[in-house]
mmCIF file of the protein (N, C-alpha, C, O) and its ligand, coordinates in Angstrom:
data_MODEL
# 
_entry.id   MODEL 
# 
loop_
_entity.id 
_entity.type 
_entity.pdbx_number_of_molecules 
1 polymer     1 
2 non-polymer 1 
# 
_entity_poly.entity_id                      1 
_entity_poly.type                           'polypeptide(L)' 
_entity_poly.nstd_linkage                   no 
_entity_poly.nstd_monomer                   no 
_entity_poly.pdbx_seq_one_letter_code       MSKTGEKPGKGVYVCIKCGEKVRLDDNSDRLPPCPKCHGTEYKP 
_entity_poly.pdbx_seq_one_letter_code_can   MSKTGEKPGKGVYVCIKCGEKVRLDDNSDRLPPCPKCHGTEYKP 
_entity_poly.pdbx_strand_id                 A 
# 
loop_
_entity_poly_seq.entity_id 
_entity_poly_seq.num 
_entity_poly_seq.mon_id 
_entity_poly_seq.hetero 
1 1  MET n 
1 2  SER n 
1 3  LYS n 
1 4  THR n 
1 5  GLY n 
1 6  GLU n 
1 7  LYS n 
1 8  PRO n 
1 9  GLY n 
1 10 LYS n 
1 11 GLY n 
1 12 VAL n 
1 13 TYR n 
1 14 VAL n 
1 15 CYS n 
1 16 ILE n 
1 17 LYS n 
1 18 CYS n 
1 19 GLY n 
1 20 GLU n 
1 21 LYS n 
1 22 VAL n 
1 23 ARG n 
1 24 LEU n 
1 25 ASP n 
1 26 ASP n 
1 27 ASN n 
1 28 SER n 
1 29 ASP n 
1 30 ARG n 
1 31 LEU n 
1 32 PRO n 
1 33 PRO n 
1 34 CYS n 
1 35 PRO n 
1 36 LYS n 
1 37 CYS n 
1 38 HIS n 
1 39 GLY n 
1 40 THR n 
1 41 GLU n 
1 42 TYR n 
1 43 LYS n 
1 44 PRO n 
# 
loop_
_struct_asym.id 
_struct_asym.entity_id 
A 1 
B 2 
# 
loop_
_chem_comp.id 
_chem_comp.type 
_chem_comp.mon_nstd_flag 
ARG 'L-peptide linking' y 
ASN 'L-peptide linking' y 
ASP 'L-peptide linking' y 
CYS 'L-peptide linking' y 
GLU 'L-peptide linking' y 
GLY 'peptide linking'   y 
HIS 'L-peptide linking' y 
ILE 'L-peptide linking' y 
LEU 'L-peptide linking' y 
LYS 'L-peptide linking' y 
MET 'L-peptide linking' y 
PRO 'L-peptide linking' y 
SER 'L-peptide linking' y 
THR 'L-peptide linking' y 
TYR 'L-peptide linking' y 
VAL 'L-peptide linking' y 
ZN  non-polymer         . 
# 
_pdbx_entity_nonpoly.entity_id   2 
_pdbx_entity_nonpoly.name        ? 
_pdbx_entity_nonpoly.comp_id     ZN 
# 
_pdbx_nonpoly_scheme.asym_id         B 
_pdbx_nonpoly_scheme.entity_id       2 
_pdbx_nonpoly_scheme.mon_id          ZN 
_pdbx_nonpoly_scheme.ndb_seq_num     1 
_pdbx_nonpoly_scheme.pdb_seq_num     101 
_pdbx_nonpoly_scheme.auth_seq_num    101 
_pdbx_nonpoly_scheme.pdb_mon_id      ZN 
_pdbx_nonpoly_scheme.auth_mon_id     ZN 
_pdbx_nonpoly_scheme.pdb_strand_id   A 
_pdbx_nonpoly_scheme.pdb_ins_code    . 
# 
loop_
_atom_site.group_PDB 
_atom_site.id 
_atom_site.type_symbol 
_atom_site.label_atom_id 
_atom_site.label_alt_id 
_atom_site.label_comp_id 
_atom_site.label_asym_id 
_atom_site.label_entity_id 
_atom_site.label_seq_id 
_atom_site.pdbx_PDB_ins_code 
_atom_site.Cartn_x 
_atom_site.Cartn_y 
_atom_site.Cartn_z 
_atom_site.occupancy 
_atom_site.B_iso_or_equiv 
_atom_site.pdbx_formal_charge 
_atom_site.auth_seq_id 
_atom_site.auth_comp_id 
_atom_site.auth_asym_id 
_atom_site.auth_atom_id 
_atom_site.pdbx_PDB_model_num 
ATOM   1   N  N  . MET A 1 1  ? 19.434 8.920  2.099  1.00 0.00 ? 1   MET A N  1 
ATOM   2   C  CA . MET A 1 1  ? 18.235 9.069  1.246  1.00 0.00 ? 1   MET A CA 1 
ATOM   3   C  C  . MET A 1 1  ? 17.180 8.038  1.639  1.00 0.00 ? 1   MET A C  1 
ATOM   4   O  O  . MET A 1 1  ? 17.482 6.855  1.796  1.00 0.00 ? 1   MET A O  1 
ATOM   5   N  N  . SER A 1 2  ? 15.949 8.495  1.794  1.00 0.00 ? 2   SER A N  1 
ATOM   6   C  CA . SER A 1 2  ? 14.842 7.600  2.130  1.00 0.00 ? 2   SER A CA 1 
ATOM   7   C  C  . SER A 1 2  ? 13.779 7.691  1.049  1.00 0.00 ? 2   SER A C  1 
ATOM   8   O  O  . SER A 1 2  ? 13.595 8.736  0.426  1.00 0.00 ? 2   SER A O  1 
ATOM   9   N  N  . LYS A 1 3  ? 13.078 6.576  0.836  1.00 0.00 ? 3   LYS A N  1 
ATOM   10  C  CA . LYS A 1 3  ? 12.062 6.561  -0.214 1.00 0.00 ? 3   LYS A CA 1 
ATOM   11  C  C  . LYS A 1 3  ? 10.693 6.218  0.339  1.00 0.00 ? 3   LYS A C  1 
ATOM   12  O  O  . LYS A 1 3  ? 10.569 5.623  1.409  1.00 0.00 ? 3   LYS A O  1 
ATOM   13  N  N  . THR A 1 4  ? 9.667  6.604  -0.406 1.00 0.00 ? 4   THR A N  1 
ATOM   14  C  CA . THR A 1 4  ? 8.294  6.246  -0.077 1.00 0.00 ? 4   THR A CA 1 
ATOM   15  C  C  . THR A 1 4  ? 8.178  4.740  0.155  1.00 0.00 ? 4   THR A C  1 
ATOM   16  O  O  . THR A 1 4  ? 8.691  3.938  -0.625 1.00 0.00 ? 4   THR A O  1 
ATOM   17  N  N  . GLY A 1 5  ? 7.499  4.371  1.238  1.00 0.00 ? 5   GLY A N  1 
ATOM   18  C  CA . GLY A 1 5  ? 7.300  2.961  1.547  1.00 0.00 ? 5   GLY A CA 1 
ATOM   19  C  C  . GLY A 1 5  ? 8.289  2.424  2.551  1.00 0.00 ? 5   GLY A C  1 
ATOM   20  O  O  . GLY A 1 5  ? 8.070  1.362  3.133  1.00 0.00 ? 5   GLY A O  1 
ATOM   21  N  N  . GLU A 1 6  ? 9.387  3.150  2.763  1.00 0.00 ? 6   GLU A N  1 
ATOM   22  C  CA . GLU A 1 6  ? 10.350 2.725  3.768  1.00 0.00 ? 6   GLU A CA 1 
ATOM   23  C  C  . GLU A 1 6  ? 9.917  3.183  5.156  1.00 0.00 ? 6   GLU A C  1 
ATOM   24  O  O  . GLU A 1 6  ? 9.071  4.064  5.307  1.00 0.00 ? 6   GLU A O  1 
ATOM   25  N  N  . LYS A 1 7  ? 10.522 2.559  6.162  1.00 0.00 ? 7   LYS A N  1 
ATOM   26  C  CA . LYS A 1 7  ? 10.254 2.944  7.548  1.00 0.00 ? 7   LYS A CA 1 
ATOM   27  C  C  . LYS A 1 7  ? 11.560 3.440  8.162  1.00 0.00 ? 7   LYS A C  1 
ATOM   28  O  O  . LYS A 1 7  ? 12.221 2.721  8.910  1.00 0.00 ? 7   LYS A O  1 
ATOM   29  N  N  . PRO A 1 8  ? 11.913 4.658  7.839  1.00 0.00 ? 8   PRO A N  1 
ATOM   30  C  CA . PRO A 1 8  ? 13.218 5.159  8.275  1.00 0.00 ? 8   PRO A CA 1 
ATOM   31  C  C  . PRO A 1 8  ? 13.264 5.603  9.733  1.00 0.00 ? 8   PRO A C  1 
ATOM   32  O  O  . PRO A 1 8  ? 14.323 5.968  10.242 1.00 0.00 ? 8   PRO A O  1 
ATOM   33  N  N  . GLY A 1 9  ? 12.107 5.572  10.408 1.00 0.00 ? 9   GLY A N  1 
ATOM   34  C  CA . GLY A 1 9  ? 12.075 5.959  11.821 1.00 0.00 ? 9   GLY A CA 1 
ATOM   35  C  C  . GLY A 1 9  ? 11.564 7.369  12.012 1.00 0.00 ? 9   GLY A C  1 
ATOM   36  O  O  . GLY A 1 9  ? 11.321 8.111  11.061 1.00 0.00 ? 9   GLY A O  1 
ATOM   37  N  N  . LYS A 1 10 ? 11.410 7.715  13.304 1.00 0.00 ? 10  LYS A N  1 
ATOM   38  C  CA . LYS A 1 10 ? 10.882 9.041  13.636 1.00 0.00 ? 10  LYS A CA 1 
ATOM   39  C  C  . LYS A 1 10 ? 11.771 10.140 13.094 1.00 0.00 ? 10  LYS A C  1 
ATOM   40  O  O  . LYS A 1 10 ? 12.992 10.003 13.020 1.00 0.00 ? 10  LYS A O  1 
ATOM   41  N  N  . GLY A 1 11 ? 11.125 11.238 12.717 1.00 0.00 ? 11  GLY A N  1 
ATOM   42  C  CA . GLY A 1 11 ? 11.906 12.390 12.301 1.00 0.00 ? 11  GLY A CA 1 
ATOM   43  C  C  . GLY A 1 11 ? 11.218 13.166 11.205 1.00 0.00 ? 11  GLY A C  1 
ATOM   44  O  O  . GLY A 1 11 ? 10.103 12.843 10.795 1.00 0.00 ? 11  GLY A O  1 
ATOM   45  N  N  . VAL A 1 12 ? 11.899 14.192 10.738 1.00 0.00 ? 12  VAL A N  1 
ATOM   46  C  CA . VAL A 1 12 ? 11.381 15.023 9.663  1.00 0.00 ? 12  VAL A CA 1 
ATOM   47  C  C  . VAL A 1 12 ? 12.192 14.746 8.402  1.00 0.00 ? 12  VAL A C  1 
ATOM   48  O  O  . VAL A 1 12 ? 13.422 14.771 8.421  1.00 0.00 ? 12  VAL A O  1 
ATOM   49  N  N  . TYR A 1 13 ? 11.490 14.484 7.319  1.00 0.00 ? 13  TYR A N  1 
ATOM   50  C  CA . TYR A 1 13 ? 12.136 14.178 6.045  1.00 0.00 ? 13  TYR A CA 1 
ATOM   51  C  C  . TYR A 1 13 ? 11.752 15.234 5.036  1.00 0.00 ? 13  TYR A C  1 
ATOM   52  O  O  . TYR A 1 13 ? 10.607 15.684 5.003  1.00 0.00 ? 13  TYR A O  1 
ATOM   53  N  N  . VAL A 1 14 ? 12.699 15.630 4.216  1.00 0.00 ? 14  VAL A N  1 
ATOM   54  C  CA . VAL A 1 14 ? 12.484 16.723 3.270  1.00 0.00 ? 14  VAL A CA 1 
ATOM   55  C  C  . VAL A 1 14 ? 12.496 16.161 1.853  1.00 0.00 ? 14  VAL A C  1 
ATOM   56  O  O  . VAL A 1 14 ? 13.459 15.513 1.444  1.00 0.00 ? 14  VAL A O  1 
ATOM   57  N  N  . CYS A 1 15 ? 11.433 16.410 1.113  1.00 0.00 ? 15  CYS A N  1 
ATOM   58  C  CA . CYS A 1 15 ? 11.334 15.989 -0.283 1.00 0.00 ? 15  CYS A CA 1 
ATOM   59  C  C  . CYS A 1 15 ? 12.470 16.609 -1.091 1.00 0.00 ? 15  CYS A C  1 
ATOM   60  O  O  . CYS A 1 15 ? 12.695 17.817 -1.027 1.00 0.00 ? 15  CYS A O  1 
ATOM   61  N  N  . ILE A 1 16 ? 13.184 15.779 -1.851 1.00 0.00 ? 16  ILE A N  1 
ATOM   62  C  CA . ILE A 1 16 ? 14.311 16.335 -2.610 1.00 0.00 ? 16  ILE A CA 1 
ATOM   63  C  C  . ILE A 1 16 ? 13.848 17.150 -3.810 1.00 0.00 ? 16  ILE A C  1 
ATOM   64  O  O  . ILE A 1 16 ? 14.610 17.965 -4.330 1.00 0.00 ? 16  ILE A O  1 
ATOM   65  N  N  . LYS A 1 17 ? 12.620 16.945 -4.256 1.00 0.00 ? 17  LYS A N  1 
ATOM   66  C  CA . LYS A 1 17 ? 12.122 17.689 -5.421 1.00 0.00 ? 17  LYS A CA 1 
ATOM   67  C  C  . LYS A 1 17 ? 11.645 19.086 -5.062 1.00 0.00 ? 17  LYS A C  1 
ATOM   68  O  O  . LYS A 1 17 ? 12.024 20.068 -5.701 1.00 0.00 ? 17  LYS A O  1 
ATOM   69  N  N  . CYS A 1 18 ? 10.796 19.167 -4.018 1.00 0.00 ? 18  CYS A N  1 
ATOM   70  C  CA . CYS A 1 18 ? 10.134 20.444 -3.750 1.00 0.00 ? 18  CYS A CA 1 
ATOM   71  C  C  . CYS A 1 18 ? 10.419 21.015 -2.366 1.00 0.00 ? 18  CYS A C  1 
ATOM   72  O  O  . CYS A 1 18 ? 10.043 22.151 -2.080 1.00 0.00 ? 18  CYS A O  1 
ATOM   73  N  N  . GLY A 1 19 ? 11.074 20.248 -1.509 1.00 0.00 ? 19  GLY A N  1 
ATOM   74  C  CA . GLY A 1 19 ? 11.416 20.776 -0.198 1.00 0.00 ? 19  GLY A CA 1 
ATOM   75  C  C  . GLY A 1 19 ? 10.326 20.635 0.843  1.00 0.00 ? 19  GLY A C  1 
ATOM   76  O  O  . GLY A 1 19 ? 10.478 21.110 1.968  1.00 0.00 ? 19  GLY A O  1 
ATOM   77  N  N  . GLU A 1 20 ? 9.224  19.985 0.481  1.00 0.00 ? 20  GLU A N  1 
ATOM   78  C  CA . GLU A 1 20 ? 8.146  19.763 1.443  1.00 0.00 ? 20  GLU A CA 1 
ATOM   79  C  C  . GLU A 1 20 ? 8.644  18.884 2.589  1.00 0.00 ? 20  GLU A C  1 
ATOM   80  O  O  . GLU A 1 20 ? 9.378  17.920 2.374  1.00 0.00 ? 20  GLU A O  1 
ATOM   81  N  N  . LYS A 1 21 ? 8.232  19.230 3.812  1.00 0.00 ? 21  LYS A N  1 
ATOM   82  C  CA . LYS A 1 21 ? 8.645  18.444 4.973  1.00 0.00 ? 21  LYS A CA 1 
ATOM   83  C  C  . LYS A 1 21 ? 7.540  17.466 5.380  1.00 0.00 ? 21  LYS A C  1 
ATOM   84  O  O  . LYS A 1 21 ? 6.365  17.824 5.455  1.00 0.00 ? 21  LYS A O  1 
ATOM   85  N  N  . VAL A 1 22 ? 7.946  16.232 5.639  1.00 0.00 ? 22  VAL A N  1 
ATOM   86  C  CA . VAL A 1 22 ? 7.017  15.208 6.103  1.00 0.00 ? 22  VAL A CA 1 
ATOM   87  C  C  . VAL A 1 22 ? 7.532  14.694 7.441  1.00 0.00 ? 22  VAL A C  1 
ATOM   88  O  O  . VAL A 1 22 ? 8.692  14.303 7.566  1.00 0.00 ? 22  VAL A O  1 
ATOM   89  N  N  . ARG A 1 23 ? 6.647  14.701 8.443  1.00 0.00 ? 23  ARG A N  1 
ATOM   90  C  CA . ARG A 1 23 ? 7.060  14.243 9.766  1.00 0.00 ? 23  ARG A CA 1 
ATOM   91  C  C  . ARG A 1 23 ? 6.534  12.833 10.030 1.00 0.00 ? 23  ARG A C  1 
ATOM   92  O  O  . ARG A 1 23 ? 5.354  12.552 9.817  1.00 0.00 ? 23  ARG A O  1 
ATOM   93  N  N  . LEU A 1 24 ? 7.405  11.965 10.489 1.00 0.00 ? 24  LEU A N  1 
ATOM   94  C  CA . LEU A 1 24 ? 6.977  10.641 10.952 1.00 0.00 ? 24  LEU A CA 1 
ATOM   95  C  C  . LEU A 1 24 ? 7.047  10.635 12.473 1.00 0.00 ? 24  LEU A C  1 
ATOM   96  O  O  . LEU A 1 24 ? 8.091  10.920 13.058 1.00 0.00 ? 24  LEU A O  1 
ATOM   97  N  N  . ASP A 1 25 ? 5.925  10.307 13.105 1.00 0.00 ? 25  ASP A N  1 
ATOM   98  C  CA . ASP A 1 25 ? 5.843  10.353 14.561 1.00 0.00 ? 25  ASP A CA 1 
ATOM   99  C  C  . ASP A 1 25 ? 6.109  9.012  15.215 1.00 0.00 ? 25  ASP A C  1 
ATOM   100 O  O  . ASP A 1 25 ? 6.204  8.923  16.439 1.00 0.00 ? 25  ASP A O  1 
ATOM   101 N  N  . ASP A 1 26 ? 6.230  7.963  14.404 1.00 0.00 ? 26  ASP A N  1 
ATOM   102 C  CA . ASP A 1 26 ? 6.382  6.638  14.969 1.00 0.00 ? 26  ASP A CA 1 
ATOM   103 C  C  . ASP A 1 26 ? 7.376  5.842  14.135 1.00 0.00 ? 26  ASP A C  1 
ATOM   104 O  O  . ASP A 1 26 ? 7.447  6.008  12.918 1.00 0.00 ? 26  ASP A O  1 
ATOM   105 N  N  . ASN A 1 27 ? 8.130  4.992  14.783 1.00 0.00 ? 27  ASN A N  1 
ATOM   106 C  CA . ASN A 1 27 ? 9.125  4.197  14.054 1.00 0.00 ? 27  ASN A CA 1 
ATOM   107 C  C  . ASN A 1 27 ? 8.498  3.203  13.089 1.00 0.00 ? 27  ASN A C  1 
ATOM   108 O  O  . ASN A 1 27 ? 9.174  2.681  12.202 1.00 0.00 ? 27  ASN A O  1 
ATOM   109 N  N  . SER A 1 28 ? 7.194  2.938  13.261 1.00 0.00 ? 28  SER A N  1 
ATOM   110 C  CA . SER A 1 28 ? 6.534  1.988  12.361 1.00 0.00 ? 28  SER A CA 1 
ATOM   111 C  C  . SER A 1 28 ? 5.800  2.682  11.213 1.00 0.00 ? 28  SER A C  1 
ATOM   112 O  O  . SER A 1 28 ? 5.185  2.026  10.373 1.00 0.00 ? 28  SER A O  1 
ATOM   113 N  N  . ASP A 1 29 ? 5.871  4.038  11.184 1.00 0.00 ? 29  ASP A N  1 
ATOM   114 C  CA . ASP A 1 29 ? 5.229  4.767  10.085 1.00 0.00 ? 29  ASP A CA 1 
ATOM   115 C  C  . ASP A 1 29 ? 6.042  4.615  8.799  1.00 0.00 ? 29  ASP A C  1 
ATOM   116 O  O  . ASP A 1 29 ? 7.273  4.629  8.814  1.00 0.00 ? 29  ASP A O  1 
ATOM   117 N  N  . ARG A 1 30 ? 5.315  4.471  7.684  1.00 0.00 ? 30  ARG A N  1 
ATOM   118 C  CA . ARG A 1 30 ? 5.990  4.451  6.387  1.00 0.00 ? 30  ARG A CA 1 
ATOM   119 C  C  . ARG A 1 30 ? 5.980  5.847  5.787  1.00 0.00 ? 30  ARG A C  1 
ATOM   120 O  O  . ARG A 1 30 ? 5.057  6.629  6.015  1.00 0.00 ? 30  ARG A O  1 
ATOM   121 N  N  . LEU A 1 31 ? 7.014  6.147  5.021  1.00 0.00 ? 31  LEU A N  1 
ATOM   122 C  CA . LEU A 1 31 ? 7.035  7.422  4.308  1.00 0.00 ? 31  LEU A CA 1 
ATOM   123 C  C  . LEU A 1 31 ? 5.969  7.416  3.223  1.00 0.00 ? 31  LEU A C  1 
ATOM   124 O  O  . LEU A 1 31 ? 5.920  6.495  2.407  1.00 0.00 ? 31  LEU A O  1 
ATOM   125 N  N  . PRO A 1 32 ? 5.115  8.434  3.205  1.00 0.00 ? 32  PRO A N  1 
ATOM   126 C  CA . PRO A 1 32 ? 4.105  8.552  2.151  1.00 0.00 ? 32  PRO A CA 1 
ATOM   127 C  C  . PRO A 1 32 ? 4.722  9.210  0.922  1.00 0.00 ? 32  PRO A C  1 
ATOM   128 O  O  . PRO A 1 32 ? 5.832  9.738  0.998  1.00 0.00 ? 32  PRO A O  1 
ATOM   129 N  N  . PRO A 1 33 ? 4.020  9.186  -0.206 1.00 0.00 ? 33  PRO A N  1 
ATOM   130 C  CA . PRO A 1 33 ? 4.460  10.036 -1.312 1.00 0.00 ? 33  PRO A CA 1 
ATOM   131 C  C  . PRO A 1 33 ? 4.376  11.491 -0.856 1.00 0.00 ? 33  PRO A C  1 
ATOM   132 O  O  . PRO A 1 33 ? 3.556  11.824 0.000  1.00 0.00 ? 33  PRO A O  1 
ATOM   133 N  N  . CYS A 1 34 ? 5.199  12.341 -1.407 1.00 0.00 ? 34  CYS A N  1 
ATOM   134 C  CA . CYS A 1 34 ? 5.153  13.750 -1.042 1.00 0.00 ? 34  CYS A CA 1 
ATOM   135 C  C  . CYS A 1 34 ? 3.746  14.293 -1.279 1.00 0.00 ? 34  CYS A C  1 
ATOM   136 O  O  . CYS A 1 34 ? 3.191  14.126 -2.365 1.00 0.00 ? 34  CYS A O  1 
ATOM   137 N  N  . PRO A 1 35 ? 3.158  14.953 -0.249 1.00 0.00 ? 35  PRO A N  1 
ATOM   138 C  CA . PRO A 1 35 ? 1.800  15.480 -0.392 1.00 0.00 ? 35  PRO A CA 1 
ATOM   139 C  C  . PRO A 1 35 ? 1.704  16.623 -1.403 1.00 0.00 ? 35  PRO A C  1 
ATOM   140 O  O  . PRO A 1 35 ? 0.614  16.959 -1.866 1.00 0.00 ? 35  PRO A O  1 
ATOM   141 N  N  . LYS A 1 36 ? 2.825  17.205 -1.734 1.00 0.00 ? 36  LYS A N  1 
ATOM   142 C  CA . LYS A 1 36 ? 2.814  18.376 -2.605 1.00 0.00 ? 36  LYS A CA 1 
ATOM   143 C  C  . LYS A 1 36 ? 3.098  18.002 -4.063 1.00 0.00 ? 36  LYS A C  1 
ATOM   144 O  O  . LYS A 1 36 ? 2.352  18.387 -4.963 1.00 0.00 ? 36  LYS A O  1 
ATOM   145 N  N  . CYS A 1 37 ? 4.181  17.248 -4.290 1.00 0.00 ? 37  CYS A N  1 
ATOM   146 C  CA . CYS A 1 37 ? 4.592  16.970 -5.671 1.00 0.00 ? 37  CYS A CA 1 
ATOM   147 C  C  . CYS A 1 37 ? 4.556  15.477 -6.002 1.00 0.00 ? 37  CYS A C  1 
ATOM   148 O  O  . CYS A 1 37 ? 4.880  15.082 -7.122 1.00 0.00 ? 37  CYS A O  1 
ATOM   149 N  N  . HIS A 1 38 ? 4.165  14.649 -5.033 1.00 0.00 ? 38  HIS A N  1 
ATOM   150 C  CA . HIS A 1 38 ? 4.088  13.191 -5.219 1.00 0.00 ? 38  HIS A CA 1 
ATOM   151 C  C  . HIS A 1 38 ? 5.449  12.569 -5.484 1.00 0.00 ? 38  HIS A C  1 
ATOM   152 O  O  . HIS A 1 38 ? 5.548  11.481 -6.052 1.00 0.00 ? 38  HIS A O  1 
ATOM   153 N  N  . GLY A 1 39 ? 6.485  13.262 -5.072 1.00 0.00 ? 39  GLY A N  1 
ATOM   154 C  CA . GLY A 1 39 ? 7.831  12.701 -5.162 1.00 0.00 ? 39  GLY A CA 1 
ATOM   155 C  C  . GLY A 1 39 ? 7.991  11.540 -4.182 1.00 0.00 ? 39  GLY A C  1 
ATOM   156 O  O  . GLY A 1 39 ? 7.218  11.403 -3.235 1.00 0.00 ? 39  GLY A O  1 
ATOM   157 N  N  . THR A 1 40 ? 8.991  10.719 -4.419 1.00 0.00 ? 40  THR A N  1 
ATOM   158 C  CA . THR A 1 40 ? 9.168  9.536  -3.587 1.00 0.00 ? 40  THR A CA 1 
ATOM   159 C  C  . THR A 1 40 ? 10.548 9.459  -2.927 1.00 0.00 ? 40  THR A C  1 
ATOM   160 O  O  . THR A 1 40 ? 10.888 8.443  -2.320 1.00 0.00 ? 40  THR A O  1 
ATOM   161 N  N  . GLU A 1 41 ? 11.327 10.505 -3.042 1.00 0.00 ? 41  GLU A N  1 
ATOM   162 C  CA . GLU A 1 41 ? 12.637 10.472 -2.412 1.00 0.00 ? 41  GLU A CA 1 
ATOM   163 C  C  . GLU A 1 41 ? 12.792 11.642 -1.437 1.00 0.00 ? 41  GLU A C  1 
ATOM   164 O  O  . GLU A 1 41 ? 12.437 12.785 -1.725 1.00 0.00 ? 41  GLU A O  1 
ATOM   165 N  N  . TYR A 1 42 ? 13.343 11.296 -0.270 1.00 0.00 ? 42  TYR A N  1 
ATOM   166 C  CA . TYR A 1 42 ? 13.514 12.288 0.791  1.00 0.00 ? 42  TYR A CA 1 
ATOM   167 C  C  . TYR A 1 42 ? 14.934 12.244 1.320  1.00 0.00 ? 42  TYR A C  1 
ATOM   168 O  O  . TYR A 1 42 ? 15.615 11.220 1.265  1.00 0.00 ? 42  TYR A O  1 
ATOM   169 N  N  . LYS A 1 43 ? 15.351 13.369 1.826  1.00 0.00 ? 43  LYS A N  1 
ATOM   170 C  CA . LYS A 1 43 ? 16.599 13.360 2.591  1.00 0.00 ? 43  LYS A CA 1 
ATOM   171 C  C  . LYS A 1 43 ? 16.257 13.559 4.061  1.00 0.00 ? 43  LYS A C  1 
ATOM   172 O  O  . LYS A 1 43 ? 15.289 14.252 4.375  1.00 0.00 ? 43  LYS A O  1 
ATOM   173 N  N  . PRO A 1 44 ? 17.023 12.972 4.961  1.00 0.00 ? 44  PRO A N  1 
ATOM   174 C  CA . PRO A 1 44 ? 16.724 13.082 6.382  1.00 0.00 ? 44  PRO A CA 1 
ATOM   175 C  C  . PRO A 1 44 ? 16.890 14.511 6.876  1.00 0.00 ? 44  PRO A C  1 
ATOM   176 O  O  . PRO A 1 44 ? 16.676 14.784 8.057  1.00 0.00 ? 44  PRO A O  1 
HETATM 177 ZN ZN . ZN  B 2 .  ? 7.724  17.091 -2.992 1.00 0.00 2 101 ZN  A ZN 1 
# 
């Protein structure tokens, strides 16, 4: 489980609330709040 503000590394993360996918292109990118539901928890 990854949360908003963490830097979990490159990859696609799926919002646990709504299923929205967020892609991080860089290992230094932080996870944003979900653009759709503003959720803060993702699964890898
Ligand atoms: Zn969401």
